All heavy atoms as an XYZ file, in Angstrom:
954
protein
N     -19.477   -166.158      4.224
C     -18.181   -165.661      4.319
C     -17.216   -166.653      5.006
O     -17.577   -167.214      6.019
C     -18.160   -164.328      5.109
C     -16.823   -163.681      5.176
S     -17.006   -162.051      5.983
C     -15.343   -161.557      5.928
N     -16.060   -166.920      4.434
C     -15.174   -167.956      4.938
C     -14.320   -167.340      6.074
O     -14.249   -166.115      6.295
N     -13.721   -168.267      6.748
C     -12.877   -167.865      7.930
C     -11.573   -167.251      7.430
O     -11.035   -166.366      8.105
C     -12.567   -169.132      8.736
C     -11.828   -168.937     10.024
C     -12.625   -168.052     10.989
C     -11.627   -170.257     10.730
N     -11.094   -167.647      6.288
C      -9.799   -167.109      5.742
C     -10.050   -166.359      4.428
O     -10.854   -166.810      3.598
C      -8.858   -168.246      5.436
C      -8.502   -169.034      6.689
C      -8.984   -170.357      6.783
C      -7.689   -168.496      7.627
C      -8.702   -171.035      7.928
C      -7.350   -169.203      8.793
C      -7.871   -170.531      8.935
N      -9.285   -165.306      4.194
C      -9.352   -164.679      2.894
C      -8.489   -165.435      1.858
O      -7.747   -166.335      2.253
C      -9.042   -163.170      3.000
C      -7.591   -162.930      3.371
O      -6.710   -163.659      2.987
N      -7.348   -161.843      4.112
N      -8.549   -165.030      0.647
C      -7.806   -165.723     -0.423
C      -6.290   -165.762     -0.137
O      -5.651   -166.806     -0.283
C      -8.100   -165.162     -1.772
C      -9.525   -165.389     -2.149
C      -7.199   -165.696     -2.820
C     -10.066   -164.683     -3.396
N      -5.728   -164.647      0.309
C      -4.331   -164.625      0.605
C      -3.901   -165.564      1.718
O      -2.909   -166.231      1.619
C      -3.924   -163.156      0.938
C      -2.428   -163.016      1.305
N      -1.428   -163.211      0.471
C      -1.837   -162.844      2.532
C      -0.261   -163.092      1.111
N      -0.473   -162.826      2.306
N      -4.740   -165.574      2.790
C      -4.443   -166.482      3.962
C      -4.522   -167.934      3.445
O      -3.698   -168.790      3.865
C      -5.361   -166.195      5.072
C      -5.072   -164.897      5.769
C      -6.144   -164.481      6.707
O      -7.283   -164.831      6.524
O      -5.845   -163.783      7.683
N      -5.482   -168.261      2.601
C      -5.632   -169.591      2.095
C      -4.346   -169.992      1.262
O      -3.884   -171.136      1.370
C      -6.877   -169.795      1.307
C      -8.155   -169.896      2.141
C      -9.336   -170.179      1.255
C     -10.545   -170.366      2.097
N     -11.699   -170.763      1.318
N      -3.902   -169.096      0.483
C      -2.720   -169.345     -0.328
C      -1.489   -169.661      0.580
O      -0.670   -170.530      0.315
C      -2.444   -168.188     -1.281
C      -3.323   -168.112     -2.490
C      -3.018   -166.978     -3.353
C      -3.966   -166.787     -4.550
N      -3.582   -165.648     -5.411
N      -1.349   -168.816      1.579
C      -0.251   -168.995      2.566
C      -0.340   -170.361      3.240
O       0.623   -171.098      3.302
C      -0.204   -167.845      3.562
C       0.750   -168.151      4.712
C       0.107   -166.539      2.934
N      -1.550   -170.709      3.692
C      -1.750   -172.034      4.354
C      -1.438   -173.133      3.357
O      -0.812   -174.157      3.732
C      -3.143   -172.115      5.014
C      -3.222   -171.139      6.161
C      -3.389   -173.513      5.470
C      -4.612   -170.872      6.702
N      -1.984   -173.023      2.151
C      -1.736   -174.076      1.135
C      -0.212   -174.257      0.877
O       0.304   -175.340      0.719
C      -2.501   -173.783     -0.162
C      -3.922   -174.184     -0.105
O      -4.241   -175.202      0.542
N      -4.781   -173.505     -0.820
N       0.495   -173.105      0.790
C       1.955   -173.102      0.465
C       2.632   -173.795      1.720
O       3.587   -174.631      1.519
C       2.434   -171.770      0.243
C       3.882   -171.660     -0.100
C       4.179   -172.457     -1.435
O       3.349   -172.604     -2.309
O       5.377   -172.956     -1.524
N       2.176   -173.451      2.905
C       2.879   -174.084      4.096
C       2.554   -175.613      4.075
O       3.452   -176.382      4.382
C       2.329   -173.500      5.379
C       2.799   -172.105      5.785
C       1.991   -171.580      6.957
C       4.242   -172.193      6.085
N       1.342   -175.988      3.677
C       1.042   -177.374      3.606
C       1.935   -178.078      2.562
O       2.480   -179.148      2.882
C      -0.372   -177.531      3.219
S      -0.981   -179.241      3.121
N       2.070   -177.528      1.375
C       2.921   -178.080      0.355
C       4.346   -178.197      0.795
O       5.048   -179.218      0.600
C       2.799   -177.275     -0.958
C       1.585   -177.581     -1.772
C       1.660   -176.993     -3.136
N       1.640   -175.509     -3.163
C       0.596   -174.818     -3.145
N      -0.615   -175.350     -3.080
N       0.634   -173.479     -3.171
N       4.889   -177.135      1.426
C       6.262   -177.192      1.894
C       6.410   -178.245      3.019
O       7.449   -178.958      2.973
C       6.691   -175.774      2.441
C       6.993   -174.827      1.316
C       7.380   -173.427      1.909
C       7.707   -172.450      0.809
N       8.126   -171.125      1.375
N       5.491   -178.290      3.928
C       5.569   -179.288      4.965
C       5.570   -180.711      4.404
O       6.358   -181.598      4.815
C       4.395   -179.174      5.965
O       4.500   -177.996      6.666
N       4.747   -180.946      3.443
C       4.609   -182.269      2.820
C       5.951   -182.581      2.094
O       6.455   -183.693      2.185
C       3.405   -182.308      1.877
C       3.178   -183.719      1.330
C       1.916   -183.766      0.477
O       1.391   -182.743      0.109
O       1.498   -184.930      0.204
N       6.455   -181.572      1.341
C       7.712   -181.813      0.605
C       8.863   -182.117      1.539
O       9.660   -183.069      1.277
C       8.014   -180.613     -0.292
N       8.971   -181.356      2.579
C      10.031   -181.562      3.543
C       9.866   -182.940      4.187
O      10.864   -183.703      4.394
C      10.068   -180.433      4.640
C      10.544   -179.128      4.060
C      10.963   -180.833      5.865
C      10.277   -177.930      4.887
N       8.691   -183.281      4.618
C       8.473   -184.554      5.220
C       8.769   -185.685      4.332
O       9.354   -186.719      4.715
N       8.371   -185.566      3.056
C       8.744   -186.614      2.077
C      10.246   -186.762      1.797
O      10.794   -187.807      1.683
C       8.010   -186.396      0.737
C       6.504   -186.718      0.810
C       5.821   -186.564     -0.456
C       4.325   -186.901     -0.331
N       3.612   -186.776     -1.599
N      10.962   -185.597      1.804
C      12.348   -185.626      1.642
C      13.022   -186.255      2.796
O      13.976   -187.120      2.645
C      12.955   -184.216      1.475
C      12.635   -183.596      0.150
O      12.228   -184.315     -0.783
O      12.814   -182.369      0.014
N      12.628   -185.954      4.004
C      13.210   -186.594      5.254
C      12.872   -188.067      5.181
O      13.745   -188.900      5.491
C      12.634   -185.892      6.489
C      13.027   -186.652      7.728
C      13.158   -184.508      6.610
N      11.645   -188.436      4.878
C      11.264   -189.856      4.798
C      12.151   -190.612      3.787
O      12.612   -191.735      4.021
C       9.804   -190.031      4.407
O       8.963   -189.571      5.544
N      12.365   -189.939      2.637
C      13.246   -190.578      1.605
C      14.625   -190.818      2.148
O      15.179   -191.918      1.879
C      13.211   -189.730      0.304
C      13.955   -190.290     -0.809
C      14.017   -189.403     -2.002
C      14.900   -189.955     -3.116
N      15.039   -188.986     -4.183
N      15.203   -189.804      2.739
C      16.525   -189.942      3.293
C      16.613   -191.048      4.343
O      17.542   -191.868      4.384
C      17.024   -188.633      3.894
C      17.363   -187.581      2.842
C      17.940   -186.348      3.400
O      18.691   -186.428      4.403
O      17.619   -185.248      2.884
N      15.592   -191.046      5.223
C      15.588   -192.101      6.261
C      15.490   -193.449      5.663
O      16.187   -194.423      6.057
C      14.456   -191.849      7.295
C      14.713   -190.571      8.097
C      14.257   -193.052      8.191
C      13.500   -190.127      8.983
N      14.606   -193.623      4.649
C      14.424   -194.855      3.932
C      15.745   -195.347      3.326
O      16.134   -196.497      3.383
C      13.347   -194.846      2.925
C      11.908   -194.783      3.530
O      11.840   -195.152      4.740
O      11.051   -194.398      2.817
N      16.450   -194.425      2.660
C      17.738   -194.774      2.048
C      18.752   -195.166      3.106
O      19.474   -196.180      2.863
C      18.244   -193.562      1.217
C      17.502   -193.324     -0.005
C      17.854   -192.038     -0.702
O      18.751   -191.270     -0.197
O      17.218   -191.704     -1.761
N      18.835   -194.450      4.167
C      19.742   -194.860      5.268
C      19.361   -196.252      5.888
O      20.238   -197.030      6.141
C      19.766   -193.706      6.389
C      20.365   -192.416      5.968
C      20.130   -191.405      7.060
C      21.889   -192.603      5.716
N      18.076   -196.435      6.016
C      17.631   -197.724      6.546
C      17.978   -198.843      5.616
O      18.495   -199.889      6.066
C      16.098   -197.682      6.788
C      15.531   -199.019      7.119
C      15.782   -199.647      8.369
C      14.765   -199.751      6.198
C      15.305   -200.851      8.628
C      14.288   -200.968      6.478
C      14.530   -201.567      7.704
N      17.774   -198.676      4.331
C      18.143   -199.678      3.362
C      19.606   -200.003      3.397
O      19.995   -201.132      3.403
C      17.727   -199.278      1.962
C      16.185   -199.287      1.720
O      15.480   -199.883      2.497
O      15.693   -198.619      0.742
N      20.444   -198.955      3.417
C      21.942   -199.152      3.529
C      22.311   -199.877      4.772
O      23.051   -200.860      4.805
C      22.610   -197.850      3.432
C      22.566   -197.150      2.144
O      22.120   -197.794      1.110
O      22.885   -195.948      2.020
N      21.755   -199.464      5.959
C      22.084   -200.080      7.205
C      21.584   -201.554      7.246
O      22.365   -202.404      7.669
C      21.361   -199.315      8.327
C      21.678   -199.749      9.781
C      23.154   -199.686     10.078
C      20.859   -198.832     10.713
N      20.400   -201.815      6.752
C      19.871   -203.165      6.748
C      20.688   -204.031      5.848
O      20.961   -205.155      6.196
C      18.387   -203.173      6.347
C      17.800   -204.563      6.273
C      16.363   -204.559      6.735
C      15.756   -205.912      6.645
N      16.462   -207.011      7.112
N      21.072   -203.566      4.657
C      21.860   -204.351      3.763
C      23.155   -204.685      4.433
O      23.628   -205.852      4.338
C      22.112   -203.512      2.505
O      20.886   -203.270      1.835
C      22.988   -204.287      1.465
N      23.885   -203.699      5.025
C      25.129   -203.941      5.682
C      24.995   -204.924      6.793
O      25.771   -205.871      6.998
C      25.756   -202.673      6.184
C      26.282   -201.759      5.183
O      26.418   -202.229      4.003
O      26.569   -200.607      5.445
N      23.906   -204.800      7.642
C      23.655   -205.750      8.679
C      23.458   -207.124      8.178
O      24.032   -208.095      8.694
C      22.431   -205.278      9.510
C      22.054   -206.258     10.626
C      22.821   -206.326     11.781
C      21.041   -207.148     10.408
C      22.489   -207.152     12.743
C      20.706   -208.032     11.421
C      21.487   -208.059     12.560
O      21.146   -208.976     13.615
N      22.597   -207.286      7.180
C      22.316   -208.596      6.631
C      23.563   -209.272      6.034
O      23.671   -210.469      6.188
C      21.174   -208.516      5.556
C      19.812   -208.188      6.109
O      19.625   -208.391      7.361
O      18.926   -207.777      5.345
N      24.339   -208.480      5.392
C      25.617   -208.989      4.820
C      26.561   -209.435      5.896
O      27.362   -210.418      5.705
C      26.301   -207.947      3.964
C      25.625   -207.677      2.633
C      26.232   -206.522      1.896
O      27.270   -205.966      2.410
O      25.794   -206.174      0.791
N      26.589   -208.891      7.084
C      27.595   -209.157      8.072
C      27.121   -210.001      9.313
O      27.868   -210.413     10.107
C      28.170   -207.832      8.613
C      28.987   -207.183      7.482
O      29.985   -207.737      7.083
N      28.622   -205.987      7.086
N      25.783   -210.180      9.365
C      25.295   -210.957     10.620
C      25.772   -212.310     10.639
O      25.811   -212.923     11.739
C      23.760   -210.862     10.608
C      23.049   -211.641      9.605
C      21.519   -211.434      9.760
C      20.708   -212.169      8.757
N      19.346   -211.965      8.905
N      26.192   -212.930      9.574
C      26.674   -214.298      9.562
C      28.031   -214.437     10.157
O      28.487   -215.516     10.593
C      26.611   -214.877      8.151
C      26.961   -216.395      8.153
C      27.601   -214.272      7.233
C      25.953   -217.214      7.447
N      28.758   -213.330     10.222
C      30.197   -213.279     10.768
C      30.192   -213.899     12.178
O      31.113   -214.693     12.540
C      30.744   -211.910     10.710
C      32.077   -211.871     11.426
C      30.887   -211.472      9.293
N      29.239   -213.570     13.036
C      29.217   -214.040     14.422
C      29.121   -215.567     14.449
O      29.816   -216.244     15.207
C      28.081   -213.372     15.224
C      28.197   -211.889     15.229
C      27.976   -213.989     16.598
C      29.395   -211.311     15.973
N      28.159   -216.063     13.586
C      28.028   -217.530     13.543
C      29.330   -218.192     13.078
O      29.702   -219.177     13.651
C      26.830   -217.890     12.645
C      26.486   -219.375     12.765
C      25.285   -219.794     11.958
N      24.189   -218.799     11.948
C      23.647   -218.313     10.822
N      24.070   -218.739      9.682
N      22.696   -217.406     10.909
N      29.883   -217.638     12.061
C      31.118   -218.184     11.535
C      32.210   -218.152     12.572
O      33.015   -219.076     12.707
C      31.577   -217.463     10.257
C      30.722   -217.742      9.075
C      31.061   -216.876      7.909
O      31.855   -215.923      8.021
O      30.495   -217.113      6.827
N      32.317   -217.028     13.342
C      33.374   -216.887     14.340
C      33.158   -217.923     15.478
O      34.051   -218.523     15.896
C      33.350   -215.466     14.952
C      34.379   -215.247     15.956
C      35.698   -215.074     15.595
C      34.020   -215.233     17.309
C      36.650   -214.925     16.585
C      34.969   -215.037     18.290
C      36.345   -214.855     17.920
N      31.882   -218.111     15.841
C      31.585   -219.046     16.953
C      31.896   -220.465     16.462
O      32.449   -221.264     17.238
C      30.090   -218.980     17.348
C      29.851   -217.771     18.158
O      30.704   -217.233     18.856
N      28.648   -217.262     18.150
N      31.646   -220.789     15.212
C      32.003   -222.078     14.631
C      33.573   -222.283     14.694
O      34.029   -223.354     15.015
C      31.517   -222.318     13.250
C      30.021   -222.419     13.199
O      29.388   -222.639     14.184
O      29.457   -222.263     12.037
N      34.271   -221.223     14.319
C      35.740   -221.242     14.341
C      36.224   -221.464     15.730
O      37.138   -222.245     16.000
C      36.236   -219.968     13.707
C      37.747   -219.840     13.771
C      38.527   -220.675     12.912
C      38.395   -218.943     14.555
C      39.920   -220.646     12.955
C      39.795   -218.864     14.638
C      40.565   -219.730     13.798
N      35.629   -220.748     16.727
C      36.057   -220.881     18.125
C      35.854   -222.313     18.554
O      36.754   -222.877     19.157
C      35.283   -219.904     19.026
C      35.434   -220.265     20.493
C      35.683   -218.489     18.723
N      34.697   -222.911     18.252
C      34.458   -224.289     18.632
C      35.454   -225.255     18.010
O      35.875   -226.266     18.592
C      33.022   -224.732     18.244
C      31.995   -223.951     19.156
O      32.278   -223.608     20.227
N      30.832   -223.820     18.593
N      35.881   -224.925     16.838
C      36.825   -225.777     16.072
C      38.237   -225.685     16.669
O      38.892   -226.758     16.774
C      36.816   -225.321     14.566
C      37.619   -226.147     13.677
C      37.515   -225.599     12.271
O      36.421   -225.304     11.864
O      38.628   -225.392     11.657
N      38.679   -224.507     17.094
C      40.068   -224.390     17.571
C      40.250   -224.456     19.030
O      41.337   -224.524     19.560
C      40.655   -223.147     17.021
C      40.031   -221.901     17.617
C      40.691   -223.073     15.520
C      40.874   -220.630     17.436
N      39.129   -224.453     19.824
C      39.322   -224.313     21.265
C      39.987   -225.598     21.847
O      40.616   -225.474     22.875
C      37.981   -224.073     21.946
C      37.005   -225.159     21.937
C      35.711   -224.787     22.646
O      35.580   -223.636     23.141
O      34.819   -225.625     22.659
N      39.916   -226.711     21.160
C      40.594   -227.908     21.682
C      42.154   -227.816     21.510
O      42.855   -228.464     22.237
C      40.184   -229.153     20.898
C      38.694   -229.390     20.934
C      38.225   -230.426     19.970
C      36.733   -230.458     19.932
N      36.196   -230.026     18.642
N      42.589   -226.891     20.755
C      43.988   -226.710     20.477
C      44.628   -225.639     21.314
O      45.818   -225.397     21.341
C      44.222   -226.383     19.020
C      43.746   -227.421     18.031
C      43.830   -226.937     16.601
C      43.207   -227.895     15.667
N      43.162   -227.466     14.347
N      43.768   -224.912     22.106
C      44.226   -223.753     22.913
C      44.330   -224.089     24.376
O      43.659   -225.003     24.890
C      43.279   -222.592     22.679
C      43.101   -222.044     21.215
C      42.060   -221.017     21.202
C      44.420   -221.539     20.704
N      45.042   -223.231     25.016
C      45.124   -223.351     26.512
C      43.774   -222.866     27.094
O      43.068   -222.138     26.465
C      46.245   -222.458     27.057
O      45.932   -221.124     26.883
N      43.477   -223.280     28.312
C      42.243   -222.857     28.972
C      42.112   -221.336     29.028
O      40.978   -220.745     28.904
C      42.291   -223.473     30.296
C      43.196   -224.668     30.201
C      44.173   -224.337     29.140
N      43.233   -220.647     29.296
C      43.186   -219.165     29.376
C      42.802   -218.589     28.016
O      42.021   -217.608     27.912
C      44.568   -218.606     29.807
C      44.956   -218.961     31.195
C      45.716   -220.323     31.214
O      45.909   -220.968     30.209
N      46.054   -220.771     32.487
N      43.395   -219.127     26.949
C      43.065   -218.600     25.554
C      41.639   -218.914     25.222
O      40.914   -218.089     24.535
C      44.032   -219.208     24.563
C      45.459   -218.609     24.677
O      45.562   -217.574     25.300
O      46.402   -219.293     24.181
N      41.144   -220.086     25.620
C      39.758   -220.418     25.316
C      38.828   -219.444     26.002
O      37.851   -218.928     25.484
C      39.426   -221.897     25.758
C      37.964   -222.177     25.739
C      40.189   -222.878     24.964
N      39.150   -219.096     27.295
C      38.358   -218.125     28.028
C      38.341   -216.801     27.346
O      37.325   -216.089     27.264
C      38.937   -218.043     29.476
C      38.087   -217.134     30.395
C      36.676   -217.566     30.572
O      36.425   -218.731     30.566
O      35.715   -216.660     30.569
N      39.554   -216.341     26.886
C      39.643   -215.087     26.230
C      38.804   -215.069     24.927
O      38.071   -214.086     24.616
C      41.119   -214.763     25.808
C      41.957   -214.327     26.952
C      43.403   -214.060     26.482
C      44.346   -213.850     27.579
N      45.723   -213.627     27.110
N      38.854   -216.236     24.218
C      38.109   -216.344     23.004
C      36.617   -216.293     23.264
O      35.875   -215.631     22.499
C      38.511   -217.686     22.320
C      38.562   -217.650     20.773
C      39.269   -216.445     20.244
C      39.203   -218.922     20.290
N      36.168   -216.953     24.284
C      34.759   -216.963     24.673
C      34.299   -215.560     25.123
O      33.203   -215.140     24.799
C      34.444   -218.013     25.689
C      34.359   -219.385     25.129
N      33.349   -219.828     24.358
C      35.212   -220.422     25.297
C      33.523   -221.082     24.033
N      34.630   -221.514     24.566
N      35.180   -214.878     25.801
C      34.849   -213.494     26.255
C      34.710   -212.598     25.023
O      33.746   -211.823     24.916
C      35.953   -213.001     27.139
O      35.776   -211.641     27.418
N      35.582   -212.786     24.124
C      35.519   -212.025     22.824
C      34.282   -212.319     22.046
O      33.594   -211.419     21.528
C      36.801   -212.292     22.018
C      36.894   -211.359     20.809
C      37.086   -210.007     20.876
C      36.832   -211.945     19.501
C      37.207   -209.219     19.817
C      36.932   -211.167     18.412
C      37.135   -209.743     18.548
N      33.951   -213.561     22.015
C      32.759   -213.992     21.312
C      31.482   -213.405     21.950
O      30.574   -212.973     21.274
C      32.664   -215.520     21.292
O      31.495   -216.029     20.670
N      31.446   -213.355     23.265
C      30.294   -212.772     23.996
C      30.168   -211.319     23.666
O      29.097   -210.835     23.463
C      30.500   -212.962     25.512
O      30.524   -214.376     25.759
C      29.350   -212.391     26.224
N      31.317   -210.610     23.654
C      31.255   -209.187     23.304
C      30.846   -208.941     21.822
O      30.117   -207.964     21.551
C      32.585   -208.522     23.608
C      32.927   -208.477     25.073
C      34.222   -207.812     25.367
N      35.274   -208.746     24.968
C      36.562   -208.459     24.837
N      36.965   -207.276     25.200
N      37.401   -209.340     24.407
N      31.248   -209.807     20.964
C      30.819   -209.681     19.563
C      29.268   -209.872     19.425
O      28.620   -209.254     18.656
C      31.517   -210.712     18.654
C      32.933   -210.320     18.224
C      33.546   -211.459     17.371
C      32.889   -209.056     17.376
N      28.762   -210.794     20.182
C      27.330   -210.975     20.203
C      26.584   -209.763     20.746
O      25.507   -209.449     20.236
C      26.903   -212.239     21.061
C      27.121   -213.512     20.322
O      26.817   -213.666     19.140
N      27.658   -214.563     20.970
N      27.141   -209.092     21.647
C      26.574   -207.817     22.170
C      26.596   -206.776     21.048
O      25.615   -206.010     20.879
C      27.309   -207.312     23.418
C      27.041   -208.123     24.610
C      27.789   -207.601     25.858
C      27.526   -208.496     27.062
N      28.259   -208.000     28.223
N      27.649   -206.702     20.288
C      27.795   -205.762     19.157
C      26.640   -206.098     18.156
O      26.019   -205.216     17.607
C      29.163   -205.821     18.483
C      29.206   -205.049     17.252
C      30.200   -205.293     19.489
N      26.468   -207.394     17.916
C      25.441   -207.832     16.935
C      24.091   -207.366     17.401
O      23.255   -206.878     16.625
C      25.465   -209.398     16.747
C      24.405   -209.859     15.839
C      24.402   -211.355     15.719
C      23.237   -211.850     14.941
N      23.091   -213.276     15.041
N      23.800   -207.605     18.662
C      22.497   -207.161     19.242
C      22.327   -205.626     19.130
O      21.223   -205.181     18.757
C      22.352   -207.618     20.669
C      21.945   -209.063     20.814
C      21.510   -209.430     22.243
N      22.534   -209.121     23.232
C      23.496   -209.982     23.628
N      23.590   -211.146     23.058
N      24.402   -209.579     24.600
N      23.337   -204.921     19.393
C      23.311   -203.480     19.232
C      23.047   -203.088     17.838
O      22.180   -202.186     17.563
C      24.634   -202.916     19.756
S      24.669   -201.076     19.728
N      23.674   -203.687     16.860
C      23.467   -203.400     15.452
C      22.023   -203.727     15.039
O      21.403   -202.940     14.323
C      24.457   -204.189     14.596
N      21.484   -204.810     15.560
C      20.128   -205.244     15.233
C      19.163   -204.243     15.747
O      18.197   -203.774     15.149
C      19.864   -206.595     15.713
C      18.514   -207.119     15.306
C      18.277   -208.527     15.761
C      16.937   -209.062     15.289
N      16.717   -210.444     15.659
N      19.436   -203.764     17.029
C      18.557   -202.776     17.614
C      18.641   -201.472     16.833
O      17.619   -200.729     16.674
C      18.953   -202.501     19.079
C      18.572   -203.568     20.013
C      18.998   -203.294     21.451
C      18.631   -204.441     22.346
N      19.134   -204.154     23.758
N      19.729   -201.115     16.330
C      19.946   -199.888     15.504
C      19.098   -199.980     14.199
O      18.452   -199.005     13.841
N      19.121   -201.137     13.516
C      18.385   -201.313     12.359
C      16.860   -201.194     12.725
O      16.115   -200.528     11.967
C      18.643   -202.759     11.681
C      17.652   -203.064     10.597
C      20.073   -202.773     11.189
N      16.464   -201.823     13.734
C      15.026   -201.762     14.198
C      14.623   -200.322     14.523
O      13.511   -199.894     14.199
C      14.775   -202.700     15.325
C      14.885   -204.134     14.952
C      14.867   -205.077     16.120
O      14.856   -204.613     17.309
O      14.941   -206.310     15.902
N      15.504   -199.570     15.185
C      15.241   -198.176     15.563
C      15.086   -197.351     14.310
O      14.158   -196.496     14.242
C      16.386   -197.648     16.442
N      15.964   -197.502     13.343
C      15.843   -196.714     12.101
C      14.547   -197.032     11.363
O      13.886   -196.151     10.840
C      17.046   -196.866     11.213
C      16.894   -196.194      9.880
C      18.265   -196.275     11.952
N      14.143   -198.307     11.358
C      12.897   -198.668     10.688
C      11.730   -198.022     11.386
O      10.826   -197.467     10.770
C      12.734   -200.232     10.767
C      11.456   -200.705     10.121
C      11.168   -202.215     10.097
N      11.504   -202.869     11.240
C      12.422   -203.895     11.316
N      12.999   -204.295     10.186
N      12.725   -204.449     12.443
N      11.764   -197.964     12.709
C      10.687   -197.306     13.524
C      10.666   -195.827     13.227
O       9.560   -195.255     13.106
C      10.888   -197.591     15.020
C       9.810   -197.064     15.881
C       8.461   -197.688     15.684
O       8.375   -198.888     15.239
O       7.455   -197.039     15.973
N      11.809   -195.176     13.173
C      11.892   -193.766     12.857
C      11.275   -193.524     11.448
O      10.583   -192.524     11.291
C      13.364   -193.304     12.932
C      13.853   -193.205     14.427
C      13.493   -191.905     12.301
C      15.326   -193.001     14.563
N      11.593   -194.341     10.490
C      11.061   -194.220      9.177
C       9.572   -194.264      9.194
O       8.850   -193.432      8.602
C      11.646   -195.235      8.214
N       9.008   -195.218      9.892
C       7.560   -195.391      9.977
C       6.958   -194.166     10.685
O       5.895   -193.614     10.236
C       7.190   -196.702     10.694
C       5.780   -197.007     10.648
C       5.457   -198.357     11.205
N       6.141   -198.610     12.422
C       6.445   -199.787     12.940
N       6.044   -200.842     12.295
N       7.063   -199.954     14.069
N       7.498   -193.701     11.732
C       6.991   -192.607     12.505
C       7.034   -191.294     11.677
O       6.132   -190.432     11.778
C       7.691   -192.406     13.833
C       7.387   -193.533     14.862
C       5.921   -193.627     15.231
O       5.289   -192.546     15.400
O       5.431   -194.709     15.334
N       8.102   -191.113     10.948
C       8.229   -189.912     10.045
C       7.188   -189.928      9.010
O       6.554   -188.856      8.805
C       9.629   -189.907      9.407
C       9.815   -188.766      8.394
C       9.592   -187.435      9.043
O       9.988   -187.141     10.158
N       9.088   -186.502      8.210
N       6.882   -191.042      8.420
C       5.784   -191.072      7.399
C       4.452   -190.743      8.016
O       3.633   -190.035      7.421
C       5.763   -192.499      6.757
C       6.950   -192.688      5.811
C       6.958   -194.107      5.290
C       8.225   -194.334      4.466
N       8.397   -195.720      4.124
N       4.196   -191.264      9.203
C       2.928   -191.025      9.948
C       2.817   -189.539     10.260
O       1.782   -188.988     10.078
C       2.869   -191.911     11.182
C       2.435   -193.350     10.871
C       2.485   -194.253     11.996
C       2.173   -193.804     13.365
N       2.189   -194.799     14.449
N       3.889   -188.973     10.735
C       3.852   -187.552     11.065
C       3.641   -186.665      9.869
O       2.862   -185.681      9.970
C       5.237   -187.167     11.742
N       4.205   -187.014      8.728
C       4.001   -186.186      7.559
C       2.531   -186.281      7.101
O       1.931   -185.261      6.813
C       4.917   -186.695      6.379
O       6.235   -186.585      6.851
C       4.696   -185.959      5.138
N       2.002   -187.465      7.137
C       0.571   -187.601      6.753
C      -0.361   -186.902      7.670
O      -1.299   -186.197      7.254
C       0.198   -189.089      6.683
C       0.738   -189.810      5.494
C       0.387   -191.308      5.570
C       1.037   -192.081      4.433
N       0.746   -193.578      4.498
N      -0.054   -186.931      8.953
C      -0.877   -186.244      9.967
C      -0.761   -184.705      9.790
O      -1.814   -184.017      9.918
C      -0.403   -186.603     11.345
C      -1.149   -186.060     12.501
C      -2.613   -186.526     12.594
O      -2.908   -187.588     12.032
O      -3.390   -185.786     13.232
N       0.455   -184.239      9.489
C       0.572   -182.779      9.319
C      -0.242   -182.315      8.159
O      -0.898   -181.275      8.214
C       2.055   -182.445      9.126
O       2.791   -182.832     10.336
C       2.230   -180.946      8.898
N      -0.119   -183.040      7.055
C      -0.894   -182.682      5.847
C      -2.404   -182.740      6.154
O      -3.153   -181.840      5.782
C      -0.507   -183.592      4.660
C      -1.477   -183.360      3.477
C       0.906   -183.322      4.239
N      -2.826   -183.753      6.798
C      -4.253   -183.881      7.088
C      -4.727   -182.728      8.003
O      -5.773   -182.181      7.831
C      -4.508   -185.254      7.860
C      -5.994   -185.523      8.081
C      -6.195   -186.788      8.901
N      -5.654   -186.709     10.199
C      -6.161   -186.020     11.245
N      -7.210   -185.289     11.072
N      -5.565   -186.034     12.470
N      -3.860   -182.354      8.999
C      -4.289   -181.264      9.882
C      -4.340   -179.927      9.125
O      -5.274   -179.154      9.361
C      -3.241   -181.166     11.011
C      -3.496   -182.258     12.066
C      -2.429   -182.223     13.216
O      -1.532   -181.342     13.168
O      -2.541   -183.087     14.104
N      -3.403   -179.713      8.235
C      -3.457   -178.496      7.437
C      -4.782   -178.462      6.649
O      -5.402   -177.422      6.546
C      -2.262   -178.384      6.495
C      -1.052   -177.889      7.110
N       0.068   -178.653      7.303
C      -0.706   -176.629      7.539
C       1.035   -177.920      7.915
N       0.618   -176.673      8.021
N      -5.095   -179.524      6.020
C      -6.261   -179.586      5.185
C      -7.522   -179.403      6.039
O      -8.532   -178.708      5.669
C      -6.347   -180.938      4.438
C      -5.261   -180.959      3.312
C      -5.187   -182.302      2.664
O      -5.752   -183.325      3.094
N      -4.475   -182.317      1.547
N      -7.607   -180.058      7.189
C      -8.753   -179.848      8.054
C      -8.895   -178.414      8.515
O     -10.007   -177.832      8.541
C      -8.612   -180.763      9.298
C      -8.989   -182.218      9.070
C      -8.893   -183.025     10.373
O      -8.606   -182.477     11.442
O      -8.969   -184.252     10.211
N      -7.811   -177.818      8.865
C      -7.724   -176.443      9.382
C      -8.235   -175.528      8.266
O      -8.955   -174.557      8.494
C      -6.374   -176.097      9.809
C      -6.218   -174.706     10.439
C      -6.759   -174.450     11.685
C      -5.553   -173.643      9.734
C      -6.614   -173.185     12.240
C      -5.427   -172.452     10.296
C      -5.978   -172.203     11.525
O      -5.847   -171.015     12.127
N      -7.755   -175.779      7.041
C      -8.065   -174.916      5.935
C      -9.542   -175.041      5.503
O     -10.173   -173.994      5.164
C      -7.140   -175.250      4.807
C      -7.226   -174.259      3.581
C      -6.824   -172.846      3.984
C      -6.283   -174.757      2.436
N     -10.075   -176.198      5.536
C     -11.369   -176.498      4.953
C     -12.521   -176.561      5.983
O     -13.576   -176.943      5.596
C     -11.323   -177.698      4.029
C     -10.381   -177.475      2.856
C      -9.208   -178.212      2.747
C     -10.643   -176.501      1.890
C      -8.347   -178.004      1.681
C      -9.806   -176.274      0.822
C      -8.599   -177.029      0.752
O      -7.737   -176.829     -0.259
N     -12.266   -176.247      7.178
C     -13.346   -176.255      8.150
C     -13.737   -174.819      8.550
O     -13.146   -173.849      8.280
C     -12.962   -176.957      9.452
O     -11.762   -176.358     10.005
C     -12.723   -178.403      9.213
């Protein structure tokens, strides 16, 4: 005699299927958002380098105060770049963790049902 009757097994199987479907949907959405974010980041990460090159090019023509303002602005832009990069890395990590959690949930349902 099994631990679960047929109705309980059907309910557990349905919960497993729903959990897996929800997990896959969430993973798909996260992957799409990650791809969009990474594409935008990759397209724009060169801007900082171009801006720094421009600053180096024009700083000889500016007053010391303006050069200082430009360098300050450049430093703040580099912080924005680091923040964006951390955001991309965080979304990649979330995507990986979501996939692992979905697989683990499905595995646990199956173990629970068939033991």
